[in-house]
PDB file of N, CA, C and O in Angstrom:
ATOM      1  N   MET A   1      -6.494   2.946 -12.900  1.00  0.00           N
ATOM      2  CA  MET A   1      -4.938   2.622 -12.802  1.00  0.00           C
ATOM      3  C   MET A   1      -4.487   4.097 -12.386  1.00  0.00           C
ATOM      4  O   MET A   1      -5.002   5.148 -12.769  1.00  0.00           O
ATOM      5  N   TYR A   2      -3.516   3.952 -11.600  1.00  0.00           N
ATOM      6  CA  TYR A   2      -2.790   5.253 -11.379  1.00  0.00           C
ATOM      7  C   TYR A   2      -1.280   5.144 -11.868  1.00  0.00           C
ATOM      8  O   TYR A   2      -0.735   4.053 -11.702  1.00  0.00           O
ATOM      9  N   ILE A   3      -0.589   6.124 -12.426  1.00  0.00           N
ATOM     10  CA  ILE A   3       0.809   6.013 -12.680  1.00  0.00           C
ATOM     11  C   ILE A   3       1.565   7.011 -12.100  1.00  0.00           C
ATOM     12  O   ILE A   3       1.291   8.198 -12.279  1.00  0.00           O
ATOM     13  N   ILE A   4       2.688   6.565 -11.277  1.00  0.00           N
ATOM     14  CA  ILE A   4       3.445   7.509 -10.415  1.00  0.00           C
ATOM     15  C   ILE A   4       4.653   7.512 -10.984  1.00  0.00           C
ATOM     16  O   ILE A   4       4.962   6.607 -11.759  1.00  0.00           O
ATOM     17  N   ASP A   5       5.537   8.560 -10.674  1.00  0.00           N
ATOM     18  CA  ASP A   5       6.882   8.601 -11.045  1.00  0.00           C
ATOM     19  C   ASP A   5       7.791   7.696 -10.705  1.00  0.00           C
ATOM     20  O   ASP A   5       7.931   7.427  -9.512  1.00  0.00           O
ATOM     21  N   THR A   6       8.710   6.952 -11.855  1.00  0.00           N
ATOM     22  CA  THR A   6       9.394   5.590 -11.642  1.00  0.00           C
ATOM     23  C   THR A   6      10.181   5.917 -10.112  1.00  0.00           C
ATOM     24  O   THR A   6       9.996   5.262  -9.087  1.00  0.00           O
ATOM     25  N   GLN A   7      11.005   6.984 -10.240  1.00  0.00           N
ATOM     26  CA  GLN A   7      11.879   6.924  -9.076  1.00  0.00           C
ATOM     27  C   GLN A   7      11.304   6.794  -7.720  1.00  0.00           C
ATOM     28  O   GLN A   7      11.846   6.164  -6.811  1.00  0.00           O
ATOM     29  N   GLN A   8       9.830   7.617  -7.603  1.00  0.00           N
ATOM     30  CA  GLN A   8       9.167   7.482  -6.524  1.00  0.00           C
ATOM     31  C   GLN A   8       8.851   6.155  -6.164  1.00  0.00           C
ATOM     32  O   GLN A   8       9.023   5.667  -5.048  1.00  0.00           O
ATOM     33  N   PHE A   9       8.320   5.518  -7.284  1.00  0.00           N
ATOM     34  CA  PHE A   9       8.004   3.966  -7.007  1.00  0.00           C
ATOM     35  C   PHE A   9       9.113   3.196  -6.436  1.00  0.00           C
ATOM     36  O   PHE A   9       9.016   2.607  -5.359  1.00  0.00           O
ATOM     37  N   ARG A  10      10.320   3.207  -7.266  1.00  0.00           N
ATOM     38  CA  ARG A  10      11.369   2.572  -6.701  1.00  0.00           C
ATOM     39  C   ARG A  10      11.857   2.887  -5.333  1.00  0.00           C
ATOM     40  O   ARG A  10      12.456   2.041  -4.670  1.00  0.00           O
ATOM     41  N   VAL A  11      11.624   4.032  -4.915  1.00  0.00           N
ATOM     42  CA  VAL A  11      11.983   4.308  -3.378  1.00  0.00           C
ATOM     43  C   VAL A  11      10.773   3.752  -2.586  1.00  0.00           C
ATOM     44  O   VAL A  11      10.990   3.464  -1.409  1.00  0.00           O
ATOM     45  N   PHE A  12       9.623   3.580  -3.044  1.00  0.00           N
ATOM     46  CA  PHE A  12       8.735   2.651  -2.412  1.00  0.00           C
ATOM     47  C   PHE A  12       8.829   1.368  -2.475  1.00  0.00           C
ATOM     48  O   PHE A  12       8.371   0.771  -1.501  1.00  0.00           O
ATOM     49  N   ALA A  13       9.344   0.651  -3.436  1.00  0.00           N
ATOM     50  CA  ALA A  13       9.654  -0.716  -3.546  1.00  0.00           C
ATOM     51  C   ALA A  13      10.529  -0.934  -2.617  1.00  0.00           C
ATOM     52  O   ALA A  13      10.309  -1.820  -1.791  1.00  0.00           O
ATOM     53  N   GLU A  14      11.633  -0.211  -2.568  1.00  0.00           N
ATOM     54  CA  GLU A  14      12.830  -0.474  -1.618  1.00  0.00           C
ATOM     55  C   GLU A  14      12.399  -0.342  -0.127  1.00  0.00           C
ATOM     56  O   GLU A  14      12.691  -1.163   0.742  1.00  0.00           O
ATOM     57  N   ALA A  15      11.641   0.832   0.070  1.00  0.00           N
ATOM     58  CA  ALA A  15      11.327   0.793   1.551  1.00  0.00           C
ATOM     59  C   ALA A  15      10.285  -0.307   1.982  1.00  0.00           C
ATOM     60  O   ALA A  15      10.284  -0.625   3.171  1.00  0.00           O
ATOM     61  N   VAL A  16       9.257  -1.014   0.986  1.00  0.00           N
ATOM     62  CA  VAL A  16       8.690  -2.368   1.182  1.00  0.00           C
ATOM     63  C   VAL A  16       9.750  -3.249   1.617  1.00  0.00           C
ATOM     64  O   VAL A  16       9.756  -3.644   2.783  1.00  0.00           O
ATOM     65  N   ALA A  17      10.740  -3.631   0.715  1.00  0.00           N
ATOM     66  CA  ALA A  17      11.749  -4.797   1.048  1.00  0.00           C
ATOM     67  C   ALA A  17      12.492  -4.541   2.040  1.00  0.00           C
ATOM     68  O   ALA A  17      13.262  -5.468   2.292  1.00  0.00           O
ATOM     69  N   ARG A  18      12.603  -3.356   2.936  1.00  0.00           N
ATOM     70  CA  ARG A  18      13.303  -3.104   3.975  1.00  0.00           C
ATOM     71  C   ARG A  18      12.456  -3.586   5.205  1.00  0.00           C
ATOM     72  O   ARG A  18      13.054  -3.917   6.229  1.00  0.00           O
ATOM     73  N   LEU A  19      11.053  -3.639   5.141  1.00  0.00           N
ATOM     74  CA  LEU A  19      10.424  -3.748   6.297  1.00  0.00           C
ATOM     75  C   LEU A  19      10.748  -4.979   7.187  1.00  0.00           C
ATOM     76  O   LEU A  19      10.918  -6.116   6.746  1.00  0.00           O
ATOM     77  N   GLU A  20      10.804  -4.670   8.293  1.00  0.00           N
ATOM     78  CA  GLU A  20      10.803  -5.776   9.607  1.00  0.00           C
ATOM     79  C   GLU A  20       9.671  -6.371   9.947  1.00  0.00           C
ATOM     80  O   GLU A  20       8.722  -5.602  10.106  1.00  0.00           O
ATOM     81  N   PRO A  21       9.449  -7.632  10.126  1.00  0.00           N
ATOM     82  CA  PRO A  21       8.397  -8.087  10.598  1.00  0.00           C
ATOM     83  C   PRO A  21       7.801  -7.493  11.948  1.00  0.00           C
ATOM     84  O   PRO A  21       8.738  -7.265  12.713  1.00  0.00           O
ATOM     85  N   SER A  22       6.737  -7.205  12.436  1.00  0.00           N
ATOM     86  CA  SER A  22       6.273  -6.711  13.700  1.00  0.00           C
ATOM     87  C   SER A  22       6.655  -7.892  14.873  1.00  0.00           C
ATOM     88  O   SER A  22       6.554  -9.118  14.896  1.00  0.00           O
ATOM     89  N   PHE A  23       7.109  -6.944  15.757  1.00  0.00           N
ATOM     90  CA  PHE A  23       7.717  -7.801  17.136  1.00  0.00           C
ATOM     91  C   PHE A  23       6.487  -8.672  17.654  1.00  0.00           C
ATOM     92  O   PHE A  23       6.610  -9.792  18.149  1.00  0.00           O
ATOM     93  N   GLY A  24       5.289  -7.998  17.467  1.00  0.00           N
ATOM     94  CA  GLY A  24       4.184  -8.816  18.353  1.00  0.00           C
ATOM     95  C   GLY A  24       3.538 -10.083  17.412  1.00  0.00           C
ATOM     96  O   GLY A  24       3.015 -11.045  17.975  1.00  0.00           O
ATOM     97  N   SER A  25       3.621  -9.997  15.954  1.00  0.00           N
ATOM     98  CA  SER A  25       2.759 -10.878  15.215  1.00  0.00           C
ATOM     99  C   SER A  25       3.786 -11.778  14.401  1.00  0.00           C
ATOM    100  O   SER A  25       3.424 -12.850  13.915  1.00  0.00           O
ATOM    101  N   GLY A  26       5.127 -11.281  14.268  1.00  0.00           N
ATOM    102  CA  GLY A  26       6.084 -11.868  13.596  1.00  0.00           C
ATOM    103  C   GLY A  26       6.104 -11.862  12.233  1.00  0.00           C
ATOM    104  O   GLY A  26       6.971 -12.551  11.695  1.00  0.00           O
ATOM    105  N   ARG A  27       5.167 -11.093  11.389  1.00  0.00           N
ATOM    106  CA  ARG A  27       4.821 -10.774  10.091  1.00  0.00           C
ATOM    107  C   ARG A  27       4.714  -9.332   9.758  1.00  0.00           C
ATOM    108  O   ARG A  27       4.224  -8.559  10.582  1.00  0.00           O
ATOM    109  N   ILE A  28       5.172  -8.885   8.514  1.00  0.00           N
ATOM    110  CA  ILE A  28       4.604  -7.340   8.182  1.00  0.00           C
ATOM    111  C   ILE A  28       3.267  -7.209   8.082  1.00  0.00           C
ATOM    112  O   ILE A  28       2.554  -7.924   7.378  1.00  0.00           O
ATOM    113  N   GLU A  29       2.827  -6.133   8.905  1.00  0.00           N
ATOM    114  CA  GLU A  29       1.434  -5.598   9.003  1.00  0.00           C
ATOM    115  C   GLU A  29       0.950  -5.024   8.044  1.00  0.00           C
ATOM    116  O   GLU A  29       1.866  -4.433   7.472  1.00  0.00           O
ATOM    117  N   PRO A  30      -0.146  -4.842   7.462  1.00  0.00           N
ATOM    118  CA  PRO A  30      -0.570  -4.069   6.299  1.00  0.00           C
ATOM    119  C   PRO A  30      -0.597  -2.569   6.824  1.00  0.00           C
ATOM    120  O   PRO A  30      -0.594  -1.722   5.930  1.00  0.00           O
ATOM    121  N   CYS A  31      -0.624  -2.107   8.134  1.00  0.00           N
ATOM    122  CA  CYS A  31      -0.341  -1.027   8.576  1.00  0.00           C
ATOM    123  C   CYS A  31       0.920  -0.288   7.953  1.00  0.00           C
ATOM    124  O   CYS A  31       0.977   0.797   7.374  1.00  0.00           O
ATOM    125  N   GLN A  32       1.983  -1.279   8.273  1.00  0.00           N
ATOM    126  CA  GLN A  32       3.354  -0.667   7.884  1.00  0.00           C
ATOM    127  C   GLN A  32       3.211  -0.337   6.359  1.00  0.00           C
ATOM    128  O   GLN A  32       3.612   0.766   5.986  1.00  0.00           O
ATOM    129  N   ILE A  33       2.648  -1.242   5.409  1.00  0.00           N
ATOM    130  CA  ILE A  33       2.177  -0.680   4.117  1.00  0.00           C
ATOM    131  C   ILE A  33       1.928   0.543   3.984  1.00  0.00           C
ATOM    132  O   ILE A  33       2.628   1.458   3.550  1.00  0.00           O
ATOM    133  N   LYS A  34       0.701   0.520   4.452  1.00  0.00           N
ATOM    134  CA  LYS A  34      -0.186   1.840   4.295  1.00  0.00           C
ATOM    135  C   LYS A  34       0.532   3.133   4.898  1.00  0.00           C
ATOM    136  O   LYS A  34       0.297   4.230   4.392  1.00  0.00           O
ATOM    137  N   ILE A  35       1.364   3.012   5.927  1.00  0.00           N
ATOM    138  CA  ILE A  35       2.166   4.279   6.249  1.00  0.00           C
ATOM    139  C   ILE A  35       3.089   4.400   5.279  1.00  0.00           C
ATOM    140  O   ILE A  35       3.280   5.537   4.850  1.00  0.00           O
ATOM    141  N   LEU A  36       3.768   3.425   4.785  1.00  0.00           N
ATOM    142  CA  LEU A  36       4.799   3.750   3.344  1.00  0.00           C
ATOM    143  C   LEU A  36       3.897   4.437   2.298  1.00  0.00           C
ATOM    144  O   LEU A  36       4.214   5.535   1.841  1.00  0.00           O
ATOM    145  N   CYS A  37       2.951   3.897   1.979  1.00  0.00           N
ATOM    146  CA  CYS A  37       2.139   4.587   0.910  1.00  0.00           C
ATOM    147  C   CYS A  37       1.958   5.998   1.170  1.00  0.00           C
ATOM    148  O   CYS A  37       2.076   6.766   0.216  1.00  0.00           O
ATOM    149  N   GLY A  38       1.672   6.485   2.394  1.00  0.00           N
ATOM    150  CA  GLY A  38       1.171   7.737   2.808  1.00  0.00           C
ATOM    151  C   GLY A  38       2.598   8.338   2.828  1.00  0.00           C
ATOM    152  O   GLY A  38       2.765   9.226   1.992  1.00  0.00           O
ATOM    153  N   GLU A  39       3.469   8.091   3.469  1.00  0.00           N
ATOM    154  CA  GLU A  39       4.897   8.901   3.714  1.00  0.00           C
ATOM    155  C   GLU A  39       5.638   9.110   2.341  1.00  0.00           C
ATOM    156  O   GLU A  39       6.077  10.207   1.996  1.00  0.00           O
ATOM    157  N   ILE A  40       5.743   7.929   1.564  1.00  0.00           N
ATOM    158  CA  ILE A  40       6.528   8.081   0.213  1.00  0.00           C
ATOM    159  C   ILE A  40       5.730   8.403  -0.914  1.00  0.00           C
ATOM    160  O   ILE A  40       6.259   9.150  -1.737  1.00  0.00           O
ATOM    161  N   MET A  41       4.555   8.002  -1.141  1.00  0.00           N
ATOM    162  CA  MET A  41       3.885   8.349  -2.234  1.00  0.00           C
ATOM    163  C   MET A  41       2.516   9.386  -1.893  1.00  0.00           C
ATOM    164  O   MET A  41       1.675   9.758  -2.711  1.00  0.00           O
ATOM    165  N   ASN A  42       2.570   9.649  -0.737  1.00  0.00           N
ATOM    166  CA  ASN A  42       1.371  10.577  -0.327  1.00  0.00           C
ATOM    167  C   ASN A  42       0.019   9.964  -0.724  1.00  0.00           C
ATOM    168  O   ASN A  42      -0.787  10.810  -1.111  1.00  0.00           O
ATOM    169  N   VAL A  43      -0.335   8.948  -0.722  1.00  0.00           N
ATOM    170  CA  VAL A  43      -1.520   8.204  -0.827  1.00  0.00           C
ATOM    171  C   VAL A  43      -2.145   8.131   0.648  1.00  0.00           C
ATOM    172  O   VAL A  43      -1.398   7.634   1.491  1.00  0.00           O
ATOM    173  N   TRP A  44      -3.116   8.457   0.979  1.00  0.00           N
ATOM    174  CA  TRP A  44      -3.785   8.540   2.198  1.00  0.00           C
ATOM    175  C   TRP A  44      -5.352   8.308   2.081  1.00  0.00           C
ATOM    176  O   TRP A  44      -6.072   8.977   1.340  1.00  0.00           O
ATOM    177  N   PRO A  45      -5.770   7.330   2.861  1.00  0.00           N
ATOM    178  CA  PRO A  45      -7.405   6.930   2.911  1.00  0.00           C
ATOM    179  C   PRO A  45      -8.113   8.230   3.204  1.00  0.00           C
ATOM    180  O   PRO A  45      -7.640   9.093   3.943  1.00  0.00           O
ATOM    181  N   ALA A  46      -9.186   8.315   2.631  1.00  0.00           N
ATOM    182  CA  ALA A  46     -10.279   9.332   3.136  1.00  0.00           C
ATOM    183  C   ALA A  46     -10.745   9.256   4.400  1.00  0.00           C
ATOM    184  O   ALA A  46     -11.155  10.264   4.975  1.00  0.00           O
ATOM    185  N   SER A  47     -10.735   8.206   4.901  1.00  0.00           N
ATOM    186  CA  SER A  47     -11.083   8.146   6.297  1.00  0.00           C
ATOM    187  C   SER A  47     -10.290   8.848   7.190  1.00  0.00           C
ATOM    188  O   SER A  47     -10.905   9.185   8.202  1.00  0.00           O
ATOM    189  N   ILE A  48      -8.967   9.224   7.141  1.00  0.00           N
ATOM    190  CA  ILE A  48      -8.250  10.022   8.177  1.00  0.00           C
ATOM    191  C   ILE A  48      -8.679  11.558   7.807  1.00  0.00           C
ATOM    192  O   ILE A  48      -8.326  12.518   8.492  1.00  0.00           O
ATOM    193  N   PHE A  49      -9.314  11.639   6.887  1.00  0.00           N
ATOM    194  CA  PHE A  49      -9.761  13.358   6.837  1.00  0.00           C
ATOM    195  C   PHE A  49     -11.149  13.598   6.916  1.00  0.00           C
ATOM    196  O   PHE A  49     -11.803  13.822   5.898  1.00  0.00           O
ATOM    197  N   PRO A  50     -11.721  13.565   8.193  1.00  0.00           N
ATOM    198  CA  PRO A  50     -13.138  13.775   8.423  1.00  0.00           C
ATOM    199  C   PRO A  50     -13.641  14.889   7.772  1.00  0.00           C
ATOM    200  O   PRO A  50     -12.988  15.931   7.720  1.00  0.00           O
ATOM    201  N   GLY A  51     -14.917  14.755   7.186  1.00  0.00           N
ATOM    202  CA  GLY A  51     -15.497  16.080   6.559  1.00  0.00           C
ATOM    203  C   GLY A  51     -14.940  16.197   5.236  1.00  0.00           C
ATOM    204  O   GLY A  51     -15.334  17.166   4.587  1.00  0.00           O
ATOM    205  N   LEU A  52     -14.131  15.441   4.708  1.00  0.00           N
ATOM    206  CA  LEU A  52     -13.469  15.742   3.199  1.00  0.00           C
ATOM    207  C   LEU A  52     -14.306  15.078   2.175  1.00  0.00           C
ATOM    208  O   LEU A  52     -14.553  13.875   2.256  1.00  0.00           O
ATOM    209  N   ASP A  53     -14.747  15.815   1.224  1.00  0.00           N
ATOM    210  CA  ASP A  53     -15.874  15.423   0.403  1.00  0.00           C
ATOM    211  C   ASP A  53     -15.153  14.809  -0.796  1.00  0.00           C
ATOM    212  O   ASP A  53     -14.694  15.449  -1.742  1.00  0.00           O
ATOM    213  N   VAL A  54     -15.106  13.254  -0.602  1.00  0.00           N
ATOM    214  CA  VAL A  54     -14.492  12.657  -1.694  1.00  0.00           C
ATOM    215  C   VAL A  54     -15.614  11.881  -2.559  1.00  0.00           C
ATOM    216  O   VAL A  54     -16.535  11.385  -1.910  1.00  0.00           O
ATOM    217  N   PRO A  55     -15.623  11.752  -3.752  1.00  0.00           N
ATOM    218  CA  PRO A  55     -16.710  11.254  -4.651  1.00  0.00           C
ATOM    219  C   PRO A  55     -16.266   9.719  -4.300  1.00  0.00           C
ATOM    220  O   PRO A  55     -15.127   9.336  -4.032  1.00  0.00           O
ATOM    221  N   ASP A  56     -17.625   8.834  -4.383  1.00  0.00           N
ATOM    222  CA  ASP A  56     -17.659   7.518  -3.878  1.00  0.00           C
ATOM    223  C   ASP A  56     -16.574   6.534  -4.827  1.00  0.00           C
ATOM    224  O   ASP A  56     -15.954   5.546  -4.435  1.00  0.00           O
ATOM    225  N   GLU A  57     -16.570   7.046  -5.958  1.00  0.00           N
ATOM    226  CA  GLU A  57     -15.528   6.074  -6.825  1.00  0.00           C
ATOM    227  C   GLU A  57     -14.248   6.200  -6.658  1.00  0.00           C
ATOM    228  O   GLU A  57     -13.422   5.396  -7.089  1.00  0.00           O
ATOM    229  N   ALA A  58     -13.919   7.510  -5.837  1.00  0.00           N
ATOM    230  CA  ALA A  58     -12.548   7.429  -5.472  1.00  0.00           C
ATOM    231  C   ALA A  58     -12.157   6.705  -4.137  1.00  0.00           C
ATOM    232  O   ALA A  58     -10.986   6.484  -3.830  1.00  0.00           O
ATOM    233  N   THR A  59     -13.222   6.362  -3.382  1.00  0.00           N
ATOM    234  CA  THR A  59     -13.139   5.533  -2.201  1.00  0.00           C
ATOM    235  C   THR A  59     -13.454   4.057  -2.358  1.00  0.00           C
ATOM    236  O   THR A  59     -12.979   3.147  -1.679  1.00  0.00           O
ATOM    237  N   ALA A  60     -14.198   3.967  -3.207  1.00  0.00           N
ATOM    238  CA  ALA A  60     -14.784   2.349  -3.295  1.00  0.00           C
ATOM    239  C   ALA A  60     -13.860   1.539  -4.331  1.00  0.00           C
ATOM    240  O   ALA A  60     -13.593   2.018  -5.433  1.00  0.00           O
ATOM    241  N   SER A  61     -13.479   0.529  -3.996  1.00  0.00           N
ATOM    242  CA  SER A  61     -12.721  -0.468  -4.840  1.00  0.00           C
ATOM    243  C   SER A  61     -13.485  -1.824  -4.737  1.00  0.00           C
ATOM    244  O   SER A  61     -13.224  -2.576  -3.797  1.00  0.00           O
ATOM    245  N   PRO A  62     -14.473  -2.183  -5.721  1.00  0.00           N
ATOM    246  CA  PRO A  62     -15.195  -3.512  -5.610  1.00  0.00           C
ATOM    247  C   PRO A  62     -14.221  -4.363  -5.537  1.00  0.00           C
ATOM    248  O   PRO A  62     -14.254  -5.165  -4.604  1.00  0.00           O
ATOM    249  N   SER A  63     -13.027  -4.415  -6.561  1.00  0.00           N
ATOM    250  CA  SER A  63     -12.258  -5.737  -6.503  1.00  0.00           C
ATOM    251  C   SER A  63     -11.632  -5.600  -5.098  1.00  0.00           C
ATOM    252  O   SER A  63     -11.873  -6.660  -4.520  1.00  0.00           O
ATOM    253  N   ARG A  64     -11.104  -4.974  -4.482  1.00  0.00           N
ATOM    254  CA  ARG A  64     -10.467  -4.639  -3.044  1.00  0.00           C
ATOM    255  C   ARG A  64     -11.313  -5.035  -1.951  1.00  0.00           C
ATOM    256  O   ARG A  64     -10.963  -5.675  -0.960  1.00  0.00           O
ATOM    257  N   ALA A  65     -12.528  -4.570  -2.239  1.00  0.00           N
ATOM    258  CA  ALA A  65     -13.643  -4.617  -0.913  1.00  0.00           C
ATOM    259  C   ALA A  65     -13.668  -6.243  -0.971  1.00  0.00           C
ATOM    260  O   ALA A  65     -13.597  -6.820   0.115  1.00  0.00           O
ATOM    261  N   ALA A  66     -13.746  -6.898  -1.959  1.00  0.00           N
ATOM    262  CA  ALA A  66     -14.254  -8.091  -1.791  1.00  0.00           C
ATOM    263  C   ALA A  66     -13.216  -9.093  -1.474  1.00  0.00           C
ATOM    264  O   ALA A  66     -13.469 -10.296  -1.411  1.00  0.00           O
ATOM    265  N   HIS A  67     -11.761  -8.462  -1.224  1.00  0.00           N
ATOM    266  CA  HIS A  67     -10.477  -9.213  -0.977  1.00  0.00           C
ATOM    267  C   HIS A  67     -10.314  -9.257   0.509  1.00  0.00           C
ATOM    268  O   HIS A  67     -10.660  -8.235   1.100  1.00  0.00           O
ATOM    269  N   ASP A  68      -9.899 -10.148   1.152  1.00  0.00           N
ATOM    270  CA  ASP A  68      -9.644 -10.365   2.407  1.00  0.00           C
ATOM    271  C   ASP A  68      -8.255  -9.369   2.829  1.00  0.00           C
ATOM    272  O   ASP A  68      -7.361  -9.144   2.013  1.00  0.00           O
ATOM    273  N   PRO A  69      -8.254  -8.894   4.066  1.00  0.00           N
ATOM    274  CA  PRO A  69      -7.307  -7.922   4.489  1.00  0.00           C
ATOM    275  C   PRO A  69      -5.999  -8.488   3.983  1.00  0.00           C
ATOM    276  O   PRO A  69      -5.886  -9.696   3.776  1.00  0.00           O
ATOM    277  N   ALA A  70      -4.966  -7.595   3.772  1.00  0.00           N
ATOM    278  CA  ALA A  70      -3.507  -7.714   3.197  1.00  0.00           C
ATOM    279  C   ALA A  70      -2.958  -8.963   3.915  1.00  0.00           C
ATOM    280  O   ALA A  70      -3.197  -9.126   5.112  1.00  0.00           O
ATOM    281  N   SER A  71      -2.234  -9.839   3.218  1.00  0.00           N
ATOM    282  CA  SER A  71      -1.837 -11.007   3.986  1.00  0.00           C
ATOM    283  C   SER A  71      -0.358 -11.151   3.492  1.00  0.00           C
ATOM    284  O   SER A  71      -0.062 -10.351   2.605  1.00  0.00           O
ATOM    285  N   ALA A  72       0.512 -11.910   3.843  1.00  0.00           N
ATOM    286  CA  ALA A  72       1.718 -12.263   3.116  1.00  0.00           C
ATOM    287  C   ALA A  72       1.969 -12.463   1.868  1.00  0.00           C
ATOM    288  O   ALA A  72       2.954 -12.024   1.275  1.00  0.00           O
ATOM    289  N   ASP A  73       0.840 -13.331   1.267  1.00  0.00           N
ATOM    290  CA  ASP A  73       0.863 -13.616   0.114  1.00  0.00           C
ATOM    291  C   ASP A  73       0.701 -12.276  -0.698  1.00  0.00           C
ATOM    292  O   ASP A  73       1.376 -12.187  -1.724  1.00  0.00           O
ATOM    293  N   ASP A  74      -0.149 -11.183  -0.343  1.00  0.00           N
ATOM    294  CA  ASP A  74      -0.329  -9.986  -1.012  1.00  0.00           C
ATOM    295  C   ASP A  74       0.995  -9.272  -0.979  1.00  0.00           C
ATOM    296  O   ASP A  74       1.270  -8.552  -1.940  1.00  0.00           O
ATOM    297  N   LEU A  75       1.674  -9.364  -0.186  1.00  0.00           N
ATOM    298  CA  LEU A  75       3.259  -8.533  -0.080  1.00  0.00           C
ATOM    299  C   LEU A  75       3.991  -9.174  -0.871  1.00  0.00           C
ATOM    300  O   LEU A  75       4.844  -8.588  -1.537  1.00  0.00           O
ATOM    301  N   GLU A  76       3.768 -10.722  -0.965  1.00  0.00           N
ATOM    302  CA  GLU A  76       4.944 -11.418  -1.948  1.00  0.00           C
ATOM    303  C   GLU A  76       4.705 -11.046  -3.184  1.00  0.00           C
ATOM    304  O   GLU A  76       5.574 -10.669  -3.970  1.00  0.00           O
ATOM    305  N   GLU A  77       3.307 -11.150  -3.462  1.00  0.00           N
ATOM    306  CA  GLU A  77       2.564 -10.682  -4.837  1.00  0.00           C
ATOM    307  C   GLU A  77       3.262  -8.979  -5.542  1.00  0.00           C
ATOM    308  O   GLU A  77       3.653  -8.585  -6.641  1.00  0.00           O
ATOM    309  N   LEU A  78       3.128  -8.483  -4.375  1.00  0.00           N
ATOM    310  CA  LEU A  78       3.464  -6.931  -4.629  1.00  0.00           C
ATOM    311  C   LEU A  78       4.989  -6.685  -4.790  1.00  0.00           C
ATOM    312  O   LEU A  78       5.484  -5.869  -5.569  1.00  0.00           O
ATOM    313  N   LEU A  79       5.714  -7.565  -3.881  1.00  0.00           N
ATOM    314  CA  LEU A  79       7.213  -7.421  -4.248  1.00  0.00           C
ATOM    315  C   LEU A  79       7.477  -8.078  -5.580  1.00  0.00           C
ATOM    316  O   LEU A  79       8.339  -7.540  -6.274  1.00  0.00           O
ATOM    317  N   VAL A  80       6.966  -8.993  -5.980  1.00  0.00           N
ATOM    318  CA  VAL A  80       7.270  -9.750  -7.333  1.00  0.00           C
ATOM    319  C   VAL A  80       7.129  -8.683  -8.531  1.00  0.00           C
ATOM    320  O   VAL A  80       7.911  -8.379  -9.432  1.00  0.00           O
ATOM    321  N   GLU A  81       5.799  -8.214  -8.194  1.00  0.00           N
ATOM    322  CA  GLU A  81       5.475  -7.318  -9.278  1.00  0.00           C
ATOM    323  C   GLU A  81       6.396  -5.956  -9.378  1.00  0.00           C
ATOM    324  O   GLU A  81       6.683  -5.499 -10.484  1.00  0.00           O
ATOM    325  N   MET A  82       6.797  -5.397  -8.281  1.00  0.00           N
ATOM    326  CA  MET A  82       7.763  -4.449  -8.226  1.00  0.00           C
ATOM    327  C   MET A  82       8.749  -4.760  -8.771  1.00  0.00           C
ATOM    328  O   MET A  82       9.213  -3.960  -9.584  1.00  0.00           O
ATOM    329  N   ASP A  83       9.400  -5.966  -8.544  1.00  0.00           N
ATOM    330  CA  ASP A  83      10.947  -6.444  -8.920  1.00  0.00           C
ATOM    331  C   ASP A  83      10.699  -6.389 -10.572  1.00  0.00           C
ATOM    332  O   ASP A  83      11.571  -5.862 -11.263  1.00  0.00           O
ATOM    333  N   ARG A  84       9.577  -6.904 -11.156  1.00  0.00           N
ATOM    334  CA  ARG A  84       9.505  -7.163 -12.437  1.00  0.00           C
ATOM    335  C   ARG A  84       9.631  -5.699 -13.238  1.00  0.00           C
ATOM    336  O   ARG A  84      10.315  -5.512 -14.244  1.00  0.00           O
ATOM    337  N   LEU A  85       8.749  -4.634 -12.499  1.00  0.00           N
ATOM    338  CA  LEU A  85       8.819  -3.324 -12.964  1.00  0.00           C
ATOM    339  C   LEU A  85      10.279  -2.675 -13.049  1.00  0.00           C
ATOM    340  O   LEU A  85      10.594  -1.764 -13.814  1.00  0.00           O
ATOM    341  N   GLY A  86      11.122  -3.319 -12.112  1.00  0.00           N
ATOM    342  CA  GLY A  86      12.375  -2.871 -12.171  1.00  0.00           C
ATOM    343  C   GLY A  86      13.141  -1.668 -11.519  1.00  0.00           C
ATOM    344  O   GLY A  86      14.335  -1.492 -11.761  1.00  0.00           O
TER     345      GLY A  86
END
């Protein structure tokens, strides 16, 4: 689990809530969420930093690895949880 500053989390949640569906697919794309994670929370995947020595446990997430790519249901769950946290 990672705990971040509440204000930063609220800024992220508000940015997610304002996302517009992709023109091509008509849905919010996983890459839109990923970009917000990087831009607002400074959370980036190790894959964009070639040569970076990152411990395996930092990049591996067994629970997420077995999960399908982000879907509209995932986004809805995220938004509900963010709303609950306030």
